[in-house]
C-alpha positions as CSV (number, residue, x, y, z in Angstrom):
1,X,7.0,0.2,12.6
2,X,10.1,-2.0,11.7
3,X,11.1,-1.9,15.4
4,X,7.8,-2.9,16.7
5,X,7.1,-5.6,14.0
6,X,10.6,-7.2,14.4
7,X,10.1,-7.4,18.2
8,X,6.6,-9.1,17.7
9,X,8.2,-11.5,15.1
10,X,10.8,-12.5,17.5
11,X,8.2,-13.1,20.3
12,X,5.8,-14.9,18.2
13,X,5.6,-18.6,18.9
14,X,4.9,-19.3,15.1
15,X,7.6,-19.2,12.3
16,X,8.0,-15.6,10.9
17,X,9.5,-14.3,7.8
18,X,10.6,-10.7,8.3
19,X,11.4,-9.2,5.1
20,X,12.6,-5.5,4.6
21,X,13.1,-3.4,1.5
22,X,16.5,-2.3,0.8
23,X,15.2,0.8,-0.9
24,X,14.1,1.9,2.7
25,X,17.5,2.0,4.2
26,X,18.2,5.5,3.6
27,X,15.1,6.7,5.0
28,X,15.2,8.7,8.3
29,X,12.3,8.4,10.8
30,X,11.7,8.6,14.5
31,X,12.2,5.2,16.4
32,X,10.2,5.0,19.7
33,X,12.3,4.5,22.6
34,X,11.9,1.6,25.2
35,X,9.3,-1.2,24.6
36,X,7.3,-0.8,21.3
37,X,5.6,-3.8,19.8
38,X,3.3,-3.7,16.9
39,X,0.8,-6.7,16.7
40,X,1.4,-8.9,13.7
41,X,-1.6,-8.9,11.3
42,X,-2.7,-5.5,12.1
43,X,-2.6,-2.8,9.4
44,X,-2.7,0.9,10.2
45,X,-4.6,3.6,8.4
46,X,-1.6,6.3,7.7
47,X,-4.0,8.8,6.1
48,X,-7.7,9.2,6.5
49,X,-9.7,9.6,3.3
50,X,-13.0,9.6,1.7
51,X,-12.6,9.0,-2.0
52,X,-10.3,6.2,-2.5
53,X,-8.4,3.7,-0.6
54,X,-4.7,2.9,-1.5
55,X,-3.3,-0.2,0.2
56,X,0.4,-0.6,0.3
57,X,3.2,-2.2,2.1
58,X,6.8,-1.1,2.8
59,X,8.4,1.4,0.6
60,X,5.2,1.5,-1.3
61,X,3.6,3.4,1.6
62,X,5.8,6.3,1.0
63,X,4.9,6.4,-2.6
64,X,1.2,6.2,-1.7
65,X,1.5,8.9,1.1
66,X,3.2,11.2,-1.6
67,X,0.7,10.5,-4.2
68,X,-2.1,11.2,-1.6
69,X,-0.6,14.8,-1.0
70,X,-0.7,15.4,-4.7
71,X,-4.3,14.0,-5.1
72,X,-5.5,16.2,-2.4
73,X,-4.3,19.3,-4.3
74,X,-6.6,17.8,-7.2
75,X,-9.6,17.5,-4.7
76,X,-9.4,13.8,-4.3
77,X,-9.2,12.6,-0.6
78,X,-7.2,9.4,-0.6
79,X,-7.0,7.1,2.3
80,X,-3.7,5.4,2.7
81,X,-3.6,2.0,4.4
82,X,-0.2,0.4,5.4
83,X,-0.8,-3.4,5.4
84,X,2.4,-4.0,7.6
85,X,2.0,-7.8,7.4
86,X,0.7,-10.0,4.6
87,X,0.2,-13.2,6.5
88,X,-1.9,-12.9,8.5
89,X,-3.6,-10.3,6.4
90,X,-5.7,-7.7,8.1
91,X,-8.9,-8.2,6.0
92,X,-11.1,-6.3,8.3
93,X,-9.2,-3.1,7.9
94,X,-9.0,-3.6,4.1
95,X,-12.6,-4.4,3.8
96,X,-13.8,-1.5,6.1
97,X,-11.6,1.2,4.0
98,X,-12.8,-0.2,0.6
99,X,-16.4,0.0,1.9
100,X,-15.8,3.5,3.2
101,X,-14.2,5.1,-0.1
102,X,-15.9,2.7,-2.6
103,X,-12.8,2.7,-4.6
104,X,-9.6,0.6,-4.1
105,X,-6.0,0.6,-5.4
106,X,-3.4,-2.0,-4.5
107,X,0.2,-0.7,-4.8
108,X,3.3,-2.9,-4.5
109,X,7.0,-2.5,-5.6
110,X,7.0,-6.2,-6.3
111,X,6.1,-7.9,-9.6
112,X,2.5,-7.4,-11.0
113,X,2.1,-11.1,-11.6
114,X,1.4,-13.6,-8.9
115,X,1.9,-10.9,-6.3
116,X,0.4,-9.6,-3.1
117,X,-1.6,-7.2,-5.2
118,X,-3.8,-10.0,-6.7
119,X,-4.5,-11.5,-3.3
120,X,-5.6,-8.1,-1.8
121,X,-7.6,-7.3,-4.7
122,X,-9.3,-10.6,-4.6
123,X,-10.1,-10.0,-0.9
124,X,-11.7,-6.6,-1.7
125,X,-13.6,-8.2,-4.6
126,X,-14.9,-11.1,-2.3
127,X,-15.8,-9.0,0.7
128,X,-16.6,-5.5,-0.6
129,X,-17.7,-5.9,-4.1
130,X,-21.2,-4.4,-3.6
131,X,-19.6,-1.2,-2.1
132,X,-17.3,-0.5,-5.0
133,X,-18.0,2.2,-7.6
134,X,-15.0,1.1,-9.8
135,X,-13.1,-2.0,-10.3
136,X,-10.1,-2.7,-7.9
137,X,-7.0,-1.5,-9.6
138,X,-3.3,-2.7,-9.2
139,X,-0.1,-0.8,-9.7
140,X,3.0,-2.9,-9.4
141,X,6.3,-3.5,-10.9
142,X,6.5,-4.8,-14.4
143,X,7.3,-8.6,-14.8
144,X,10.8,-7.9,-15.9
145,X,14.3,-8.1,-14.0
146,X,14.9,-5.0,-12.2
147,X,17.6,-3.2,-14.1
148,X,21.0,-2.4,-12.5
149,X,21.2,1.1,-13.9
150,X,19.6,3.6,-11.3
151,X,18.0,5.6,-14.3
152,X,16.5,2.5,-15.7
153,X,15.5,1.2,-12.3
154,X,13.2,4.1,-11.7
155,X,11.2,2.9,-14.6
156,X,10.8,-0.4,-13.1
157,X,9.5,0.9,-9.7
158,X,5.8,2.3,-9.4
159,X,5.8,6.0,-9.2
160,X,3.7,8.7,-7.8
161,X,2.8,9.8,-11.3
162,X,1.7,6.3,-12.2
163,X,-0.4,6.0,-9.3
164,X,-2.0,9.4,-9.7
165,X,-2.8,8.1,-13.3
166,X,-4.4,4.9,-12.1
167,X,-6.6,6.9,-9.6
168,X,-7.6,9.2,-12.3
169,X,-8.8,6.3,-14.4
170,X,-11.1,5.2,-11.5
171,X,-12.9,8.5,-11.5
172,X,-12.9,8.8,-15.3
173,X,-11.2,12.4,-14.8
174,X,-9.9,14.1,-11.8
175,X,-11.4,17.5,-11.3
176,X,-8.8,20.4,-11.4
177,X,-9.0,23.3,-9.4
């Protein structure tokens, strides 16, 4: 996606800020050959689901997908939506997913306060409130400086286990097989 989004940003006639998460530098994925452009402002459903929608961006998408795999083992079918861009925000895909699953969780590696999780939660509340069976939940980094120590840094980054606990809270209790 980085290749396609970067090409779209370069070709856009409007000012564009392209940000990347340094925590994704060590990830290896297939890069499409040739011309590959992803439209700015278009989210992608990375995993279809029916029970809860998880909205994420950048490295948080990887956390969401890993949590969705574990949630599937617990009989919870999680849909993972990669927002890709925040401005413009794909409100149509967000609203459609939240209405489909009736539950929504917004995940971000950035700070909890004044971050993108609040804006997306507000969008869901405004456009899909009548479809929700539980309040929109948010999971983000605590409002503290990120520690330099790798072991402490992990405590400041939203984890798969934290995400699963948040989803469990939305259902009251996740049924175990």
